[in-house]
VEXFIPA-751220 format. One record per residue (C-alpha): z, x, y. Coordinates in steps of 0.02 Angstrom, whole numbers, padded with zeros to 5 digits, always signed. Layout:
% residues N
ZXY;...
END
This chain:
% residues 658
+00820-00351+01677;+00858-00176+01656;+00749-00009+01686;+00750+00103+01540;+00661+00261+01541;+00541+00308+01417;+00474+00485+01368;+00351+00543+01252;+00360+00752+01233;+00190+00823+01144;+00105+00997+01141;+00028+01049+01293;-00141+00958+01327;-00095+00817+01198;-00022+00690+01341;-00166+00590+01360;-00172+00531+01169;+00019+00485+01171;-00048+00318+01288;-00059+00200+01111;+00109+00255+01060;+00195+00224+01235;+00105+00043+01245;+00167+00014+01059;+00342+00066+01104;+00347-00060+01243;+00281-00192+01136;+00404-00150+01010;+00541-00169+01129;+00477-00330+01189;+00453-00407+01024;+00633-00365+00947;+00690-00451+01102;+00599-00606+01093;+00610-00611+00887;+00784-00568+00860;+00864-00545+01032;+00889-00376+01016;+00897-00253+01177;+00896-00078+01197;+01063-00024+01241;+01044+00163+01333;+00941+00196+01487;+00829+00322+01414;+00726+00331+01254;+00639+00482+01209;+00498+00539+01060;+00448+00703+01024;+00293+00739+00918;+00272+00888+00798;+00137+00936+00688;+00257+01005+00549;+00372+00868+00497;+00412+00825+00311;+00431+00648+00355;+00333+00496+00449;+00482+00503+00580;+00667+00497+00603;+00766+00377+00698;+00900+00487+00804;+00983+00387+00922;+00889+00398+01100;+00784+00541+01036;+00652+00520+00879;+00557+00645+00803;+00399+00596+00737;+00259+00678+00656;+00123+00687+00766;+00001+00586+00659;+00118+00441+00710;+00106+00485+00908;-00063+00544+00949;-00226+00434+00952;-00366+00420+01050;-00530+00319+01003;-00629+00490+00958;-00502+00556+00856;-00393+00432+00786;-00474+00264+00667;-00421+00109+00695;-00315+00130+00551;-00237+00262+00627;-00199+00150+00782;-00107+00019+00673;-00013+00151+00576;+00050+00226+00753;+00104+00048+00819;+00197+00020+00657;+00299+00188+00643;+00337+00176+00836;+00411-00010+00784;+00487+00055+00624;+00592+00175+00729;+00640+00082+00882;+00704-00064+00768;+00807+00067+00684;+00920+00067+00864;+00992-00098+00774;+00959-00087+00607;+01019+00091+00559;+01105+00151+00711;+01202+00010+00789;+01237-00052+00612;+01228+00076+00485;+01255+00139+00297;+01432+00154+00230;+01358+00281+00114;+01196+00343+00036;+01180+00215-00090;+01173+00069+00041;+00983+00155+00094;+00884+00000+00072;+01027-00086+00191;+00938-00002+00337;+00758+00049+00282;+00713-00128+00180;+00756-00229+00324;+00683-00118+00451;+00513-00104+00347;+00522-00297+00339;+00544-00290+00529;+00406-00162+00556;+00281-00272+00445;+00316-00440+00532;+00291-00355+00701;+00133-00262+00655;+00079-00440+00577;+00097-00516+00757;+00003-00375+00833;-00126-00375+00727;-00181-00505+00599;-00042-00584+00468;-00154-00610+00318;-00238-00450+00332;-00076-00356+00349;+00001-00438+00203;-00132-00407+00096;-00107-00210+00147;+00068-00214+00122;+00069-00295-00059;-00076-00185-00098;+00031-00026-00064;+00186-00113-00161;+00056-00137-00312;-00004+00043-00288;+00141+00123-00269;+00300+00045-00301;+00253-00060-00462;+00220+00128-00548;+00375+00184-00486;+00459+00028-00565;+00364+00066-00725;+00406+00245-00723;+00538+00392-00764;+00618+00379-00586;+00630+00178-00596;+00797+00123-00499;+00856-00030-00417;+00833-00039-00228;+01021+00023-00217;+01032+00161-00350;+01195+00193-00436;+01187+00388-00450;+01071+00519-00389;+01057+00710-00393;+00960+00733-00229;+00968+00590-00109;+00795+00653-00032;+00715+00573-00198;+00763+00410-00155;+00676+00379+00002;+00554+00292-00106;+00422+00144-00119;+00567+00050-00222;+00707+00080-00071;+00573+00042+00059;+00453-00063+00006;+00521-00167-00120;+00683-00164-00012;+00564-00261+00109;+00511-00367-00010;+00703-00432-00048;+00736-00469+00131;+00572-00562+00138;+00641-00663-00013;+00795-00709+00083;+00697-00770+00225;+00580-00880+00123;+00730-00948+00033;+00833-00989+00184;+00701-01014+00315;+00649-00930+00462;+00783-01022+00576;+00926-00972+00451;+00879-00796+00448;+00895-00775+00649;+01062-00846+00621;+01111-00738+00482;+01047-00584+00577;+01148-00657+00740;+01288-00659+00624;+01268-00510+00547;+01266-00414+00711;+01419-00511+00776;+01530-00445+00619;+01464-00276+00604;+01396-00201+00764;+01450-00014+00776;+01518-00019+00603;+01459+00074+00438;+01428-00073+00304;+01339-00129+00134;+01200-00228+00067;+01332-00380+00008;+01395-00384+00195;+01211-00400+00250;+01177-00548+00102;+01349-00627+00140;+01300-00637+00315;+01129-00721+00267;+01229-00840+00133;+01365-00891+00261;+01244-00934+00406;+01130-01042+00300;+01249-01118+00173;+01134-01065+00025;+01204-00982-00115;+01158-00806-00134;+01273-00724-00279;+01133-00735-00416;+01016-00671-00270;+01116-00497-00282;+01041-00445-00455;+00885-00384-00353;+01008-00238-00280;+01068-00214-00445;+00923-00226-00564;+00782-00099-00595;+00593-00144-00648;+00470-00267-00579;+00492-00441-00664;+00359-00519-00754;+00323-00705-00744;+00220-00790-00873;+00155-00949-00824;+00076-01096-00926;+00027-01272-00878;-00004-01438-00958;-00072-01604-00907;-00028-01771-00994;-00021-01949-00911;-00036-01910-00729;+00084-01760-00734;+00052-01581-00710;+00183-01487-00773;+00203-01274-00761;+00326-01194-00866;+00392-01035-00785;+00454-00888-00902;+00528-00742-00836;+00563-00556-00917;+00614-00400-00842;+00547-00242-00937;+00678-00126-01001;+00668+00039-00899;+00728+00212-00910;+00870+00166-00786;+00938+00028-00934;+01061-00072-00834;+01079-00262-00844;+00938-00382-00883;+00981-00563-00817;+00870-00686-00746;+00814-00651-00568;+00829-00784-00416;+00676-00792-00320;+00554-00917-00230;+00385-00948-00319;+00265-01045-00192;+00120-01142-00255;-00020-01248-00216;-00131-01370-00315;-00319-01401-00316;-00435-01515-00380;-00576-01415-00476;-00696-01474-00329;-00571-01406-00206;-00471-01539-00142;-00283-01514-00095;-00143-01582-00204;-00027-01463-00164;+00154-01571-00134;+00267-01549+00033;+00386-01444-00045;+00285-01321-00125;+00432-01187-00152;+00482-01184-00328;+00658-01084-00341;+00662-00977-00508;+00817-00927-00581;+00810-00967-00764;+00724-00861-00904;+00632-01024-00932;+00610-01172-00830;+00476-01320-00793;+00413-01398-00650;+00316-01565-00648;+00218-01657-00503;+00130-01826-00511;-00080-01775-00477;-00159-01896-00561;-00276-01790-00636;-00284-01592-00696;-00279-01466-00565;-00291-01278-00533;-00124-01189-00490;-00130-01066-00342;+00032-00955-00387;+00137-00844-00285;+00060-00898-00126;+00084-00763+00013;+00160-00640-00127;+00315-00744-00109;+00411-00619-00228;+00377-00440-00281;+00339-00491-00461;+00193-00485-00594;+00123-00658-00623;+00018-00690-00784;-00080-00853-00791;-00237-00867-00894;-00363-00921-00772;-00542-00949-00816;-00681-00881-00701;-00726-01043-00629;-00556-01078-00588;-00522-00928-00484;-00706-00952-00398;-00625-01128-00344;-00472-01032-00284;-00563-00908-00184;-00688-01035-00099;-00541-01161-00065;-00368-01108-00061;-00293-01143+00105;-00173-00981+00071;-00283-00845+00131;-00186-00719+00029;-00217-00810-00120;-00396-00818-00096;-00392-00635-00082;-00284-00622-00240;-00430-00715-00321;-00551-00603-00277;-00449-00466-00340;-00424-00552-00503;-00610-00584-00518;-00647-00385-00488;-00529-00353-00627;-00607-00479-00748;-00778-00407-00710;-00717-00226-00732;-00615-00280-00895;-00781-00342-00970;-00875-00194-00915;-00768-00092-01020;-00785-00207-01164;-00965-00206-01158;-00983-00014-01148;-00879+00003-01300;-01002-00095-01410;-01160-00007-01304;-01208-00158-01203;-01252-00153-01021;-01124-00196-00891;-01152-00360-00782;-01065-00450-00663;-01051-00650-00670;-01183-00726-00552;-01061-00861-00502;-00941-00737-00435;-01090-00650-00335;-01134-00818-00273;-00950-00852-00220;-00943-00673-00129;-01108-00711-00039;-01055-00886+00023;-00873-00821+00094;-00968-00675+00174;-01093-00780+00260;-00945-00898+00315;-00930-00867+00512;-00759-00963+00516;-00686-00816+00432;-00619-00677+00537;-00719-00497+00478;-00564-00398+00448;-00515-00530+00323;-00695-00535+00258;-00675-00346+00225;-00523-00376+00107;-00634-00500-00002;-00750-00346-00039;-00610-00276-00163;-00610-00117-00246;-00472-00063-00372;-00413+00116-00385;-00399+00201-00547;-00215+00175-00554;-00221-00016-00527;-00349-00029-00661;-00255+00070-00809;-00103-00016-00761;-00166-00174-00760;-00259-00153-00923;-00120-00053-01007;-00260+00076-01061;-00226+00260-00970;-00404+00307-01007;-00447+00383-00844;-00631+00422-00885;-00675+00256-00974;-00596+00164-00820;-00691+00294-00712;-00858+00252-00800;-00824+00080-00789;-00768+00068-00595;-00933+00176-00553;-01052+00043-00649;-00950-00105-00552;-00966-00027-00397;-01151-00004-00421;-01189-00174-00476;-01086-00243-00330;-01198-00147-00199;-01349-00198-00287;-01324-00378-00311;-01247-00404-00132;-01362-00282-00046;-01451-00389+00065;-01290-00476+00119;-01214-00304+00148;-01356-00262+00269;-01346-00405+00379;-01168-00380+00384;-01198-00193+00429;-01334-00229+00553;-01249-00377+00644;-01094-00285+00682;-01183-00124+00746;-01120-00108+00941;-01121+00036+01064;-00962-00020+01161;-00798+00050+01097;-00647-00086+01123;-00499-00105+01036;-00475-00287+01041;-00456-00400+00878;-00643-00447+00879;-00697-00267+00901;-00598-00194+00757;-00638-00343+00649;-00843-00292+00675;-00818-00097+00638;-00706-00156+00481;-00840-00272+00402;-00985-00156+00464;-00894-00010+00382;-00854-00096+00232;-01021-00153+00216;-01077+00034+00228;-00944+00090+00092;-01009-00032-00030;-01182+00019-00005;-01140+00212-00010;-01120+00174-00193;-01321+00162-00206;-01313+00346-00157;-01467+00399-00064;-01528+00238-00020;-01411+00232+00119;-01431+00406+00184;-01518+00359+00349;-01413+00244+00402;-01270+00342+00374;-01342+00495+00455;-01389+00380+00605;-01218+00309+00617;-01128+00490+00585;-01234+00571+00725;-01215+00435+00849;-01037+00382+00831;-00925+00362+00986;-00757+00331+00896;-00673+00410+00745;-00678+00257+00637;-00859+00252+00646;-00883+00417+00610;-00766+00433+00465;-00855+00298+00368;-01021+00373+00382;-00948+00538+00337;-00864+00460+00180;-01037+00381+00134;-01129+00534+00151;-01016+00619+00016;-01111+00491-00093;-01284+00570-00069;-01372+00732-00128;-01268+00894-00125;-01368+00961+00033;-01342+00815+00139;-01150+00819+00086;-01146+00993+00124;-01229+00990+00292;-01121+00851+00350;-00950+00946+00294;-01017+01078+00383;-01060+00981+00542;-00884+00906+00535;-00793+01060+00521;-00887+01142+00669;-00853+01008+00774;-00667+00968+00748;-00600+01134+00665;-00474+01164+00827;-00412+00992+00809;-00268+00981+00679;-00251+00797+00640;-00425+00780+00616;-00451+00924+00498;-00317+00834+00399;-00470+00697+00353;-00591+00831+00322;-00459+00886+00198;-00446+00735+00117;-00618+00665+00097;-00666+00846+00009;-00507+00827-00106;-00576+00637-00154;-00743+00710-00213;-00751+00634-00396;-00846+00791-00459;-00776+00926-00589;-00823+01064-00453;-00687+00983-00337;-00545+01094-00408;-00669+01236-00358;-00675+01165-00207;-00496+01152-00169;-00455+01316-00221;-00584+01379-00085;-00519+01257+00049;-00341+01300+00028;-00388+01493+00068;-00456+01467+00223;-00376+01512+00381;-00352+01331+00442;-00258+01274+00286;-00082+01324+00304;+00033+01280+00144;+00187+01275+00256;+00144+01136+00340;+00178+00973+00241;+00030+00869+00318;-00101+01004+00249;-00007+00997+00073;-00023+00805+00083;-00203+00807+00154;-00273+00924+00014;-00171+00923-00135;-00074+00749-00114;-00247+00659-00099;-00319+00745-00236;-00178+00702-00370;-00135+00534-00293;-00324+00465-00264;-00445+00563-00364;-00364+00529-00525;-00520+00555-00633;-00516+00738-00592;-00329+00740-00578;-00331+00683-00758;-00473+00764-00826;-00480+00801-01015;-00456+01003-00992;-00289+00972-00894;-00350+01085-00758;-00298+00956-00633;-00126+00960-00706;-00123+01140-00680;-00182+01153-00511;-00020+01033-00441;+00100+01110-00555;+00057+01276-00474;+00057+01221-00314;+00220+01138-00328;+00297+01304-00430;+00231+01396-00264;+00307+01283-00130;+00455+01234-00209;+00569+01388-00135;+00524+01357+00060;+00486+01153+00035;+00594+01064-00101;+00565+00906-00014;+00377+00907-00029;+00380+00994-00217;+00486+00851-00276;+00365+00709-00204;+00225+00810-00268;+00310+00809-00439;+00316+00610-00442;+00125+00623-00483;+00160+00651-00638;+00253+00480-00678;+00122+00416-00792;+00170+00559-00920;+00238+00431-01040;+00100+00314-01057;-00050+00446-01064;-00164+00469-01229;-00081+00617-01330;-00203+00741-01300;-00174+00715-01102;-00001+00710-01127;+00025+00868-01219;-00070+00961-01075;+00041+00880-00933;+00189+00922-01044;+00132+01106-01036;+00128+01104-00851;+00303+01012-00832;+00401+01137-00936;+00343+01273-00832;+00400+01196-00690;+00568+01179-00757;+00578+01369-00808;+00548+01426-00614;+00691+01522-00537;+00812+01437-00435;+00720+01271-00467;+00768+01150-00321;+00873+00987-00377;+00769+00867-00324;+00624+00934-00415;+00715+00961-00560;+00781+00785-00556;+00603+00716-00563;+00530+00834-00692;+00672+00822-00804;+00680+00620-00796;+00491+00632-00821;+00507+00738-00976;+00626+00624-01053;+00512+00469-01047;+00421+00544-01201;+00544+00647-01291;
END
């Protein structure tokens, strides 16, 4: 082999925090050689880390520019999630050497050619380095939480846009994450071996050239012999396909009828049936697996049926491993979902059954509250969760995913009721009920996984994950967990445990919370990246006083509005995660973000435009809230010399309710 010199440049005194980044780079280079046969072509590869950067990183040939958040990590300052983030982004930028630099885009409309493909590659890399199922769950959660709303909002666009005012507005979840799902579907449709053949052919034909998405898909079709003509609609049509599925059993045959529709979006355009894989499993009521050997259904029509000789009625496990970026509707009963939760061999769908059961529970709590009844969680759901949480054969990191807590945007979008205060009240009730019903199990999980030794092994990460997930759920009981949270906060020898305890203390009485904030500040005020976490936790506090907190925090010397990371950690977290307060009835949350946008647009139009996307729910809000948001959107449009990117986002948003 060849010797390649690897160099990472950081601010003075930060070298020891770049070790994990260096190891991640070496792993990335080895993985790309082993998985795709791709070797680095220069003798020197350099990374420079900076604290003030609008993006996560940039793949300049031979000299990558990185946001320090994705380079600097050591146990005392970075969480396990931060470590994963460093590894994933280091991999992403390195993989761009071939999918982005050696073969690049003919024009900006082809952006997903390099970004969708490279996100797919970094997802596969991270899955191999960590846990494939947990990584898949995380990636789909990001897609559902960020890309699905984008597909349903004013900035809806295909992964290959046909027009734009400002190209920076199309560095989006659609181009990146949905683009990656489109690549993943090709991999599923033609198979792993043919996908590798297609990649080899793609590089053979186009190395050193600037090409199009059609060139990539054509290489895959030629290498595999699979006709992907209809599949190309994924590059042209905006919106998330909705797949309605019904089942019937008669004379030993189980039949699935699949109907697909593509909702109309502000983008408009054609609305033709998509071509995608739908992987399935079939299970009896007692959990016996009757899944056919060929369990990959190819969907290509508006409506079609598939029959299976099962000999008895079965429960379908649909869209296994999330085989396509679609919304599947199927009328499951609670007992059917519990069966899948306990016995499904596809661990992604076991998680998805837990997710569906959570949403059913919250929906029922909302219905009960409307008629004045106290909310409850079905005891059968609690029993199923206990059964799985006490199953020692399951990985701890995976167990933690089964304790699913949805965000308010997921609740409102799923139920198509954009009453954030009602949803917030129901979610609080669900959290308290869950913590109460699982209290004994959660305390055991916490206590059984406490250790004084810090390691970065998969087993140790799993222990911290389930321990801190248990602490997080228990924190919904408030002061009941003050003692164990305080003990962990004081004794933690790593940032993962420290942040979990700090977050739990935010749920305690004010004096405890304020003291924890003060201790955190005193310990970490000189560490730029760690203080971003401090800002983020306080911006997340679901309390009417949070607006005053944010105004006070933004006036501190350590807050710099010229730094994108600081803006994101305070204002971005508030508008993106603290939705009960962002969508408060007096409209003050909208006013806070609008004032920030108007303040920074003159010197950072990239961040101002990105912040404006938090208003994308405008067309779905109740009239009273929409009117308050409209006032702020119109105020933004009136600022002098508004940037083209901000104008594009805000004007499109206003048009959705014209």
